[in-house]
KOLROKOL-10886 format. One record per residue (C-alpha): residue in three letters; x, y, z. Coordinates in steps of 0.5 Angstrom, whole numbers, plus 500, padded with zeros to 3 digits. Layout:
BEGIN
R   rest     X     Y     Z
R    Ala     X     Y     Z
...
This chain:
BEGIN
R   rest     X     Y     Z
R    Met   500   500   500
R    Gly   506   505   502
R    Arg   509   503   495
R    Lys   503   505   491
R    Ile   502   512   495
R    Thr   509   513   494
R    Val   508   512   486
R    Ile   502   516   486
R    Leu   505   522   489
R    Leu   511   521   484
R    Leu   507   521   478
R    Phe   503   527   481
R    Gly   509   531   482
R    Cys   512   530   475
R    Ala   505   532   472
R    Ala   505   538   477
R    Leu   512   540   475
R    Thr   510   539   467
R    Ile   504   543   468
R    Val   508   549   471
R    Gln   514   548   466
R    Phe   509   549   460
R    Leu   505   555   463
R    Ala   512   558   464
R    Ala   514   557   457
R    Arg   508   559   454
R    Arg   508   566   458
R    Glu   515   567   456
R    Val   514   566   449
R    Ala   508   571   450
R    Val   512   576   453
R    Val   518   576   448
R    Leu   513   577   442
R    Ser   510   583   446
R    Phe   516   586   448
R    Pro   521   584   442
R    Pro   528   587   442
R    Glu   528   595   440
R    Gly   535   595   437
R    Gln   540   590   434
R    Ile   543   584   437
R    Ile   551   584   437
R    Asn   555   578   437
R    Val   561   579   442
R    Gln   566   573   442
R    Gly   560   569   442
R    His   555   573   447
R    Ser   549   576   444
R    Val   548   584   447
R    His   542   588   445
R    Ala   544   595   443
R    Phe   539   600   442
R    Val   542   607   439
R    Lys   538   613   438
R    Gly   540   621   437
R    Ser   547   624   434
R    Gly   552   628   438
R    Pro   557   625   443
R    Asp   557   618   445
R    Leu   553   617   451
R    Val   552   609   454
R    Leu   546   607   459
R    Ile   547   601   463
R    His   541   599   467
R    Gly   540   596   474
R    Ala   538   589   477
R    Ser   531   586   475
R    Gly   531   591   469
R    Asn   533   592   462
R    Ala   534   597   456
R    Arg   526   599   456
R    Asp   527   603   463
R    Phe   531   608   459
R    Thr   527   608   453
R    Phe   521   609   456
R    Asp   522   617   455
R    Phe   529   618   458
R    Val   533   617   451
R    Asp   528   622   448
R    Arg   530   627   452
R    Leu   537   626   450
R    Lys   537   624   443
R    Asp   538   631   440
R    Arg   545   632   443
R    Tyr   548   625   444
R    Arg   548   619   441
R    Val   545   615   446
R    Thr   546   607   446
R    Val   542   603   451
R    Leu   545   596   453
R    Asp   542   590   456
R    Arg   546   587   461
R    Pro   548   580   460
R    Gly   543   575   462
R    Leu   537   580   462
R    Gly   533   583   457
R    His   535   581   450
R    Ser   542   580   452
R    Ser   545   573   453
R    Ser   549   571   459
R    Val   556   571   460
R    Ile   558   565   463
R    Gln   554   559   462
R    Ser   552   557   469
R    Glu   549   563   470
R    Ala   542   561   467
R    Ala   543   554   468
R    Val   538   550   472
R    Phe   542   547   478
R    Ala   548   552   479
R    Thr   549   558   483
R    Gln   555   562   480
R    Gly   553   569   477
R    Ser   557   574   472
R    Ser   561   579   476
R    Pro   561   586   474
R    Ser   568   586   471
R    Gln   565   580   466
R    Gln   559   584   464
R    Ala   564   590   463
R    Lys   568   586   458
R    Val   562   584   454
R    Leu   559   591   454
R    Val   565   594   452
R    Gly   566   589   446
R    Ala   559   591   444
R    Met   561   599   444
R    Arg   567   598   440
R    Ala   563   594   435
R    Leu   558   600   435
R    Asn   564   604   434
R    Leu   563   608   440
R    Lys   568   613   442
R    Asn   570   616   449
R    Ser   563   615   451
R    Ile   560   618   457
R    Val   557   612   461
R    Leu   551   612   466
R    Gly   550   607   470
R    His   544   606   475
R    Ser   543   602   481
R    Leu   547   595   480
R    Gly   549   598   473
R    Gly   553   603   477
R    Ile   558   598   479
R    Val   558   595   472
R    Ala   560   602   469
R    Leu   565   603   475
R    Ala   568   596   472
R    Met   568   599   465
R    Ala   572   605   467
R    Leu   577   601   471
R    Asp   578   596   466
R    Tyr   578   600   460
R    Pro   579   607   461
R    Asn   580   609   454
R    Asp   573   607   452
R    Val   570   611   458
R    Ser   571   619   458
R    Ser   567   620   464
R    Leu   562   617   469
R    Val   555   619   471
R    Leu   553   614   477
R    Val   545   614   479
R    Ser   543   611   485
R    Ser   549   607   484
R    Val   552   600   488
R    Ser   559   602   490
R    Asn   561   600   496
R    Pro   560   593   501
R    Trp   554   593   505
R    Pro   552   590   512
R    Gly   549   583   512
R    Asp   545   580   506
R    Leu   540   582   501
R    Gly   534   578   504
R    Trp   531   572   503
R    Phe   529   572   496
R    Tyr   535   573   493
R    Lys   538   568   498
R    Leu   533   563   496
R    Asn   533   564   488
R    Gly   541   564   488
R    Ser   541   558   492
R    Leu   542   551   488
R    Ile   535   548   490
R    Gly   532   555   490
R    Gly   534   557   483
R    Ala   532   550   480
R    Ile   525   550   483
R    Val   522   558   484
R    Pro   523   561   478
R    Pro   519   556   474
R    Ile   513   557   479
R    Leu   514   565   479
R    Ser   514   565   471
R    Ala   508   561   471
R    Phe   504   564   476
R    Val   506   571   478
R    Thr   500   576   478
R    Asn   500   583   475
R    Lys   498   586   482
R    Leu   505   583   485
R    Val   509   586   479
R    Glu   505   593   480
R    Ser   507   592   488
R    Asn   514   591   486
R    Val   515   597   482
R    Ala   511   601   487
R    Glu   516   599   492
R    Ile   522   601   487
R    Phe   520   608   486
R    Glu   518   610   493
R    Pro   517   615   496
R    Gln   515   617   489
R    Ile   511   614   484
R    Ala   512   611   477
R    Pro   510   615   471
R    Asn   504   614   467
R    Gly   505   608   462
R    Tyr   511   606   465
R    Leu   509   599   467
R    Glu   506   598   460
R    His   512   600   457
R    Ile   518   596   461
R    Gly   516   589   460
R    Ala   516   586   467
R    Gly   515   579   464
R    Leu   522   579   461
R    Val   525   579   468
R    Leu   520   573   470
R    Arg   523   569   465
R    Arg   526   563   468
R    Asp   533   564   465
R    Thr   533   571   466
R    Met   531   570   474
R    Arg   536   565   475
R    Ala   541   570   472
R    Asn   539   576   476
R    Ala   539   573   482
R    Arg   545   570   482
R    Gln   549   576   479
R    Val   546   580   486
R    Phe   547   574   490
R    Gly   554   574   489
R    Leu   555   581   488
R    Lys   558   583   495
R    Ala   564   580   494
R    His   566   583   487
R    Val   564   590   490
R    Glu   569   589   495
R    Lys   574   588   490
R    Ile   572   593   486
R    Ser   572   599   491
R    Gly   579   598   493
R    Arg   581   600   486
R    Tyr   577   607   486
R    Gly   583   611   487
R    Gln   586   609   480
R    Leu   580   613   477
R    Asn   582   619   473
R    Leu   576   622   470
R    Pro   570   626   471
R    Val   565   623   475
R    Glu   558   625   477
R    Ile   554   622   483
R    Leu   547   623   484
R    His   543   619   489
R    Gly   537   620   493
R    Asn   537   620   500
R    Lys   531   617   501
R    Asp   533   611   497
R    Thr   532   604   501
R    Ile   534   600   495
R    Val   541   602   495
R    Pro   542   606   501
R    Phe   545   613   500
R    Gln   549   613   506
R    Ile   552   606   505
R    His   554   608   497
R    Ser   555   614   494
R    Lys   556   618   501
R    Lys   562   614   501
R    Leu   564   614   494
R    Val   565   621   493
R    Asn   571   621   498
R    Gln   574   615   494
R    Ile   575   618   487
R    Glu   579   624   486
R    Asn   575   628   481
R    Ala   568   626   483
R    Val   562   631   485
R    Leu   556   629   489
R    Thr   549   631   488
R    Val   544   629   494
R    Leu   537   629   492
R    Pro   533   631   498
R    Gly   527   626   499
R    Ile   528   622   493
R    Gly   528   615   492
R    His   531   610   487
R    Met   529   612   480
R    Pro   531   619   480
R    His   532   619   472
R    His   524   618   472
R    Thr   522   622   478
R    Asn   528   628   477
R    Pro   530   627   470
R    Asp   533   634   469
R    Val   537   634   474
R    Ile   540   627   471
R    Ile   541   630   465
R    Ser   544   637   467
R    Ala   550   632   471
R    Ile   551   628   464
R    Asp   552   635   461
R    Arg   557   637   466
R    Ala   560   630   465
R    Ala   561   632   457
R    Ile   565   638   458
R    Arg   569   637   465
R    Pro   576   636   463
């Protein structure tokens, strides 16, 4: 009798797993059809990088943060800049329509994510393929530490940095249960298919609202961003593993900031609860000789949407600073 029950439970589990995977795959196909690449796919040493280019003028490269993609910038930020910059938005490896840098990042049973330096290497390769010269590089959130790695490892490709709500220094503790679970061997195998299959629009709206607090997302943002792109199984695994392993990489990179010799504009809201100002930018301004800090009172994690004119002014300053 006990053996029969075990067999029934195993069959039930296999059927449930098959259904979950089927539902996840169907939603993934639908979201890619609804939110296809807005730009071109570039091959960089066997890795695919999605690049959206618009405008004319000095080269400006935009790097998005965790759980994001190029659409965060193409919502309206690019259009504010296109008349005086050639703006290039890159999907970071493993997110949006860019492939992962390392195979294990999106594998079912794995824990390793790509480092900011590994991502920087591929993104600079895409910049060179596009013939970008002396680029101003803006990095938001986790994209900020990638931008810092780009400037450190490829100084001839980066003329100046604009760091917005940027990760830059080690933080106390960990990043919470979600990244710990999704970044683990078993959790990374089990959780992404369930989330991909069953996450509701209401939960997505709640998460976006939390990222924008204490401000609110602009009208139409949620419809444009393609949140379902980050809910694909491989993308969730890559995103979680990049974030889960990030602290050790930040510790190494932060010890090199004294090597930077280029204009750096730092902008950070003092009400940012996602990447706290006190831990990151308040310290960073004293680690880089040419850094200028702009503190945004009462502003949260998304000032390029809530205070775009301030960010654009910083880009303009970075473009002309010696």
